[in-house]
C-alpha positions in Angstrom: 117.3 100.1 79.3 117.7 103.2 80.6 120.5 104.1 83.7 119.7 105.4 86.9 121.3 108.5 88.1 124.4 107.7 89.8 124.4 107.7 93.9 126.7 109.1 95.8 128.4 107.6 98.9 126.8 108.8 101.8 128.0 109.4 105.3 125.9 108.2 107.8 124.2 111.0 109.8 123.8 112.0 113.5 120.1 110.1 113.5 122.0 107.2 111.6 125.2 106.3 114.2 122.9 106.8 117.4 120.2 104.3 115.8 123.3 101.7 115.3 124.3 102.4 118.9 121.1 102.2 120.2 120.4 99.2 118.5 119.4 96.8 121.9 121.7 93.6 122.5 119.0 91.2 123.4 114.8 91.6 123.1 113.7 94.8 125.2 109.8 94.4 125.5 108.8 97.9 126.4 110.9 99.3 123.4 109.2 100.3 120.3 111.4 101.5 117.7 110.2 104.1 115.7 110.6 104.0 111.6 109.5 105.3 108.5 110.5 102.2 106.8 110.9 98.2 107.8 112.5 96.0 105.5 112.1 92.4 106.0 115.2 90.7 104.2 119.3 91.4 103.3 119.4 89.8 99.8 119.2 91.6 96.1 115.4 92.9 97.2 116.0 94.2 100.8 119.9 95.6 100.4 118.4 97.3 96.8 115.5 99.2 98.4 117.6 100.3 101.7 120.1 101.9 98.9 117.0 103.3 97.0 115.8 104.5 100.4 118.8 106.5 101.0 118.6 107.6 97.7 115.6 109.0 98.1 116.6 111.1 101.4 115.5 108.5 103.9 117.1 107.9 106.3 114.6 106.3 109.0 114.3 102.9 108.2 115.7 99.1 109.7 116.6 96.5 107.2 115.3 93.3 109.7 116.9 90.1 109.0 116.7 86.6 110.9 120.4 85.5 110.3 123.7 86.7 111.5 125.4 88.5 108.0 123.4 89.7 104.3 123.1 88.1 101.5 119.4 86.3 101.6 119.1 82.8 98.9 122.9 83.5 98.1 123.9 83.4 101.6 122.1 80.1 103.0 122.6 78.5 99.2 126.8 77.3 99.9 126.1 73.8 98.6 129.4 72.2 96.4 128.6 73.8 92.6 126.2 76.9 93.6 126.8 79.0 91.0 124.1 81.3 89.0 122.3 80.8 85.8 122.1 84.2 84.7 125.4 86.2 83.4 127.8 87.9 85.9 127.0 91.2 84.1 123.8 91.1 84.4 122.7 89.9 87.3 124.0 92.5 89.4 122.7 96.4 90.1 122.7 99.1 87.1 123.5 101.3 89.9 126.5 98.8 91.4 128.3 97.3 88.2 131.0 94.7 89.1 133.9 94.9 86.5 135.8 92.3 88.1 133.8 89.1 88.1 135.9 86.3 87.8 133.6 84.0 85.4 130.9 84.0 82.9 128.3 82.5 85.5 129.9 83.5 88.8 129.7 81.0 91.9 127.8 81.6 95.2 131.2 82.8 97.0 131.2 85.9 94.4 127.8 86.9 94.6 127.8 86.8 98.1 130.9 88.9 98.5 129.6 91.8 95.8 126.7 92.3 98.1 128.7 92.7 101.2 130.6 95.1 98.9 127.5 96.8 98.4 126.5 97.4 101.9 130.0 98.6 102.4 129.7 101.1 99.2 126.6 102.4 100.5 126.7 102.9 103.8 124.1 100.5 104.8 125.3 98.7 107.9 123.7 101.3 110.5 120.0 100.5 109.2 121.2 96.5 109.5 119.2 94.5 112.5 120.5 90.8 112.4 119.1 88.3 114.3 115.8 89.6 113.7 113.5 87.3 112.9 110.0 88.4 112.3 107.2 87.0 114.0 104.2 88.8 113.6 103.4 92.3 111.3 99.8 93.6 112.0 99.0 96.6 111.0 97.3 99.2 113.5 94.0 100.8 112.3 94.3 103.1 115.5 97.4 104.6 114.5 98.1 103.5 110.7 101.3 101.9 111.0 102.9 98.7 111.3 103.3 97.4 114.2 106.5 94.3 114.3 107.5 91.9 116.6 110.7 90.6 116.2 112.7 87.8 118.7 114.8 90.7 119.6 112.3 93.6 120.1 109.4 96.1 118.6 109.1 98.4 115.8 106.6 100.5 115.0 106.8 101.1 110.7 104.6 103.7 108.7 105.4 101.6 105.7 106.6 98.2 105.6 108.8 96.2 102.5 108.7 92.7 102.5 111.7 91.0 100.8 112.0 88.0 102.0 111.9 86.5 98.4 110.3 83.5 96.6 113.6 81.0 97.6 114.2 82.2 101.6 112.0 78.7 102.8 113.0 75.7 102.0 110.7 73.0 101.3 110.9 69.1 102.4 108.4 66.8 101.3 107.0 64.7 104.2 108.1 61.3 103.3 107.2 58.4 105.2 109.8 57.3 107.6 112.0 60.1 107.1 112.2 60.9 111.1 113.7 56.8 111.4 116.5 57.7 108.4 119.8 56.5 110.7 121.9 58.5 108.4 122.4 62.1 107.5 119.7 64.3 106.0 119.9 68.0 105.1 118.0 70.3 102.3 120.7 71.8 99.7 119.9 75.1 101.0 121.0 74.0 104.3 123.9 71.9 103.6 126.2 70.0 106.5 129.5 71.5 105.4 131.0 69.4 108.5 130.1 65.7 106.4 132.5 64.3 104.4 130.8 62.8 101.7 133.8 60.5 100.2 132.7 57.2 100.1 129.2 57.3 101.0 126.4 56.0 99.3 124.2 59.6 98.6 120.8 59.9 97.5 119.8 63.3 95.7 116.1 63.9 95.7 115.1 66.2 92.6 116.3 67.5 89.4 116.1 70.8 89.8 118.5 73.9 89.5 120.2 73.0 92.8 120.6 69.3 92.0 122.3 69.8 88.7 125.0 71.5 90.4 125.3 69.3 93.5 125.7 66.0 91.2 128.6 66.3 89.5 130.2 68.4 92.4 129.5 65.1 94.8 130.3 62.6 91.9 133.5 61.9 92.1 133.6 61.5 95.5 131.0 59.8 97.1 130.7 55.4 95.9 127.6 55.6 94.9 125.3 58.0 93.9 121.7 57.4 93.5 119.6 60.4 91.7 115.4 59.6 92.8 113.9 62.0 89.3 110.5 62.4 89.4 110.8 64.3 85.9 113.8 65.1 83.9 114.7 68.3 82.9 115.9 70.1 79.8 119.6 70.8 80.2 121.5 73.6 77.5 125.5 73.9 77.9 126.6 76.3 79.7 128.5 79.0 77.9 131.0 79.6 80.8 134.5 80.4 81.2 137.1 82.6 83.2 136.1 86.1 82.2 140.3 87.3 81.4 142.5 89.9 83.1 142.7 92.0 80.0 138.6 92.0 80.0 138.8 93.3 84.0 140.9 96.0 83.5 138.8 97.4 80.4 135.6 97.4 81.8 137.5 99.5 84.9 138.6 101.8 83.0 136.0 101.8 80.0 133.3 101.1 82.2 131.2 102.2 78.7 132.2 99.0 77.7 130.8 96.9 80.8 127.5 98.6 80.2 127.1 97.7 76.4 128.0 94.2 77.2 125.2 94.0 79.9 122.6 95.8 77.3 123.4 93.2 75.0 122.9 90.2 77.2 119.6 92.0 78.4 118.4 92.6 74.8 119.2 88.4 73.7 117.1 87.5 76.5 114.6 90.0 75.9 114.0 89.2 72.6 113.6 85.6 73.7 110.5 86.1 75.6 107.7 86.1 72.7 108.9 82.9 72.7 107.8 81.6 75.9 104.3 84.0 76.5 103.1 83.9 72.8 104.4 81.5 70.8 106.0 78.4 72.0 106.3 76.5 69.0 109.1 79.0 68.5 111.1 76.9 71.3 111.8 73.6 69.1 115.0 75.0 67.8 116.2 75.2 71.3 114.6 72.1 72.3 116.4 70.5 69.4 119.9 71.7 70.8 118.9 70.4 74.4 118.2 67.4 72.6 121.6 67.5 70.7 123.7 68.1 74.6 121.8 65.2 75.9 123.3 62.9 73.1 126.4 64.2 72.7 127.2 63.7 76.4 125.0 60.2 77.3 125.5 57.3 75.0 124.1 54.7 76.6 120.0 54.8 75.5 118.3 53.8 78.5 120.0 56.6 80.4 119.3 58.9 77.7 115.6 57.6 77.3 115.2 58.4 81.4 116.7 61.8 81.1 114.5 63.0 78.1 111.7 65.1 79.0 107.9 64.6 77.7 107.0 67.8 77.9 108.0 71.1 75.8 111.2 73.2 76.5 110.5 76.1 78.5 107.5 74.4 80.6 110.1 74.2 83.2 113.0 75.8 84.3 115.1 75.6 81.6 118.7 74.1 83.5 122.3 75.2 82.3 125.6 72.7 82.9 128.0 71.0 81.1 129.0 68.3 83.7 125.9 66.8 84.5 124.7 64.6 82.0 128.6 63.0 82.4 128.5 63.1 86.1 125.4 60.7 85.4 126.9 58.3 82.9 129.9 57.6 85.4 129.5 54.0 86.8 128.9 54.8 90.4 125.9 56.9 89.5 122.1 55.9 89.2 119.2 57.3 87.8 115.6 56.4 89.3 113.0 57.5 86.6 110.7 57.6 89.9 110.0 59.7 93.4 111.1 58.6 96.7 107.8 56.9 98.1 109.0 56.0 101.8 112.1 55.4 103.7 112.9 52.0 105.6 115.9 52.4 108.0 118.4 53.0 105.6 116.5 51.6 102.8 115.0 54.2 100.1 112.0 52.8 98.3 110.8 54.7 95.3 107.5 55.1 93.4 108.6 52.0 91.0 109.0 49.6 93.7 113.0 49.7 93.8 114.9 49.9 96.9 118.5 51.8 97.1 120.6 51.4 100.4 121.9 55.1 101.1 124.1 56.9 104.0 123.1 60.6 103.5 120.0 61.7 101.8 120.4 65.7 100.0 116.7 67.3 99.4 117.3 69.6 96.0 113.1 70.0 96.2 113.0 74.0 96.3 111.2 76.1 98.6 107.9 77.7 99.0 107.0 79.7 96.4 103.3 79.9 95.8 102.5 80.0 99.3 105.2 82.3 100.9 105.7 81.8 104.8 106.3 85.5 105.2 102.5 85.7 104.8 101.1 84.1 107.7 103.1 86.4 110.0 101.3 89.5 108.5 97.9 90.5 109.6 95.8 93.2 107.5 93.6 95.7 108.5 90.8 93.6 108.5 92.5 91.4 111.1 93.2 88.2 108.4 96.5 87.0 107.7 98.1 87.7 104.1 98.1 83.8 103.7 94.4 83.5 104.5 94.0 86.5 101.8 95.9 84.3 99.7 94.3 81.1 99.9 92.8 81.0 96.7 96.2 81.8 95.4 98.7 85.3 95.4 97.8 88.0 93.9 98.8 92.2 93.9 98.8 94.7 92.1 101.9 95.2 89.8 103.2 92.6 92.1 103.5 94.7 94.7 100.7 95.9 96.3 97.6 94.1 98.3 94.4 95.3 99.4 93.3 94.9 102.4 97.3 95.6 103.5 98.0 99.1 103.6 101.5 100.4 102.8 103.0 96.6 102.4 104.9 96.4 99.1 106.4 93.4 98.0 110.1 92.9 96.4 110.0 89.9 94.2 105.9 89.6 94.5 103.7 87.4 92.8 103.6 87.3 89.0 107.0 88.7 88.9 109.5 85.9 88.8 111.5 85.4 85.4 112.1 82.1 83.3 115.0 83.5 81.2 116.4 86.6 82.9 117.9 88.5 85.9 115.5 88.9 88.9 117.8 92.1 89.7 116.2 94.1 86.4 112.7 93.4 87.9 113.9 94.2 91.4 115.0 97.3 90.5 111.7 98.3 88.5 110.1 97.5 92.0 112.1 100.4 93.7 111.1 102.3 91.3 107.8 101.6 92.3 108.8 101.9 96.0 110.0 105.4 95.3 107.5 107.2 93.8 104.6 105.5 96.2 106.8 107.0 99.2 106.6 110.2 97.2 103.1 109.9 96.0 102.1 109.3 100.2 103.7 112.3 101.4 102.3 114.6 98.9 98.6 113.0 99.1 98.8 114.2 103.0 97.7 110.9 103.3 98.4 108.7 106.4 98.2 105.6 104.0 97.1 103.9 100.4 95.2 100.7 100.1 95.0 99.1 96.2 91.3 99.5 95.6 89.7 95.7 95.2 89.1 96.4 91.4 92.6 97.6 90.7 93.7 94.7 92.0 91.3 92.6 90.2 91.6 93.6 86.9 95.9 93.9 87.0 95.4 90.1 87.9 92.4 89.5 85.4 95.1 90.5 82.7 97.9 88.8 83.8 96.4 85.1 84.0 94.0 86.3 81.1 98.1 86.4 78.8 99.3 83.5 80.8 97.1 81.6 79.0 99.1 80.9 76.0 102.8 80.7 77.8 104.8 77.4 77.3 104.6 77.4 81.1 100.8 76.8 81.2 100.6 74.5 77.4 103.5 72.7 77.7 102.4 69.4 79.3 104.4 69.8 82.7 103.5 70.5 86.4 106.1 72.7 87.6 106.5 75.0 90.9 105.5 77.9 88.8 101.8 77.0 89.4 100.1 77.1 92.8 97.5 74.0 93.7 94.8 75.3 91.7 96.9 75.0 88.1 97.3 79.3 88.3 100.6 80.3 87.6 101.1 82.7 90.3 105.1 83.6 90.0 106.2 84.6 86.7 105.7 87.2 84.5 104.1 86.6 81.2 106.2 90.1 79.6 109.0 91.7 78.7 111.4 93.2 81.9 111.1 96.4 79.5 107.2 96.2 79.9 107.3 95.5 83.5 109.7 98.6 84.3 106.8 100.8 82.2 104.3 99.0 84.5 106.1 100.4 87.5 107.5 103.6 86.3 105.2 105.5 89.0 102.3 104.9 91.1 99.0 105.9 89.8 96.7 107.2 92.9 93.3 106.3 91.5 94.9 102.9 91.8 94.3 103.4 95.8 91.6 104.3 99.1 93.8 107.1 100.6 93.6 106.8 104.6 93.5 110.1 105.9 92.5 110.2 109.2 93.2 106.5 112.2 90.4 104.4 112.8 89.9 105.7 116.2 86.8 104.9 119.3 84.9 108.1 119.4 84.8 110.5 122.6 82.7 110.0 125.4 81.2 113.4 126.9 82.4 113.8 130.4 79.0 114.3 131.8 77.9 110.4 130.1 80.9 108.7 131.2 80.1 109.7 134.7 76.2 108.5 134.5 77.9 105.2 133.4 79.7 104.8 136.3 77.5 106.3 139.1 
């Protein structure tokens, strides 16, 4: 893939230094900070947007973050064993390669540290506003700007960038009796590090990407581990290893070698896309390998039967682990091939009627992906929230802009997720679109751009048409990729190269241009006087 031009390290401008010094310590009701761009979130998407804004010469922006540090999902998810399932050299910005990744698949601490270095390398701290939870963002027709409220102050922005990501708000099922459970309960993204699990009976609910890392990390220390599994996952061997000091030395001294490795990792995954989106039958070989992996690790036929999926490989997210199956085969582990139905005191009742005692419940039940919570806080030009607009399903032009919400751009919006590669690739494509959006907005002389209904409809109709043949829609499973109506509004049905082409430039024919603000007509002085006579 084509590389980006090198971004030079810039010193903070006087304006930025002033903004940083002026950052309020508490809520200031009567002060509204005026900015060109407001970004929500400090994960890969938000920080990437900040870097790109500076690269484009935009320094009048803030990045609003509800937590007290950067990192997004890599800050929030700190459970035992937390690591990425995409190779490190691909799961990083193309403009900021890291030659010192310690492992092929790096852990959460290393990824979070990488994002902290991005902040310092690209001088982003003057723009960051920690502890700023966005409670409302409303499009103001009278000013053609976004009025943004946080619990620490108010902002007015010409452009709003929502980079909260799909994995930011944990989802915990409403299980009867949960409120009365006497033990500890927490979601995998809200891990209780003060709790020692040694000798405890622990129930893990869910079998997704978090659970397969948590289970082998805690199994050796707990007295009893019970895994509640509604549907098993396809699990492939994880080709993980330490990256040698010699390799790291080579990447530092010869950056082209690391770039070549990244290119190879990318190319392999691009070739895999065809099997997922056009010819699911080609996945049979991968399915056989996953079955081999299961048979090699689990000798008990009954347990193996519980762990064998009844849907096609790839329909749900394919998981990578060398330790998940061996952990479940240990004497202190039990797999319940059923969901959690209810809780009676410290007794967990499965949907199959079996009962299990527990001291701790860990929910590895995912996130609000198809109903992004941020959508309920964003109100568009017609006075409706984005959540209301998306009540029939999420939709956006190129996964980025939404009709009726002028100058709102998403990073990792609808149908931009990936099932087999690095989300950072998609993020960088959307950053290209953001940069061109700002250029076209300036060049057009418009106050704002609002995607036309026809352009948004054409794009999403085409995405859903291409989605029909994918393994995600035809593989015989019900995954978190699908919304309540059964539509896949999460994943991109194509290669990252295809998406890069689609987001290279902004086509103004797909937008209405807002050139004047919506103001009340002036009343002649004589008429006004007569009205009050």
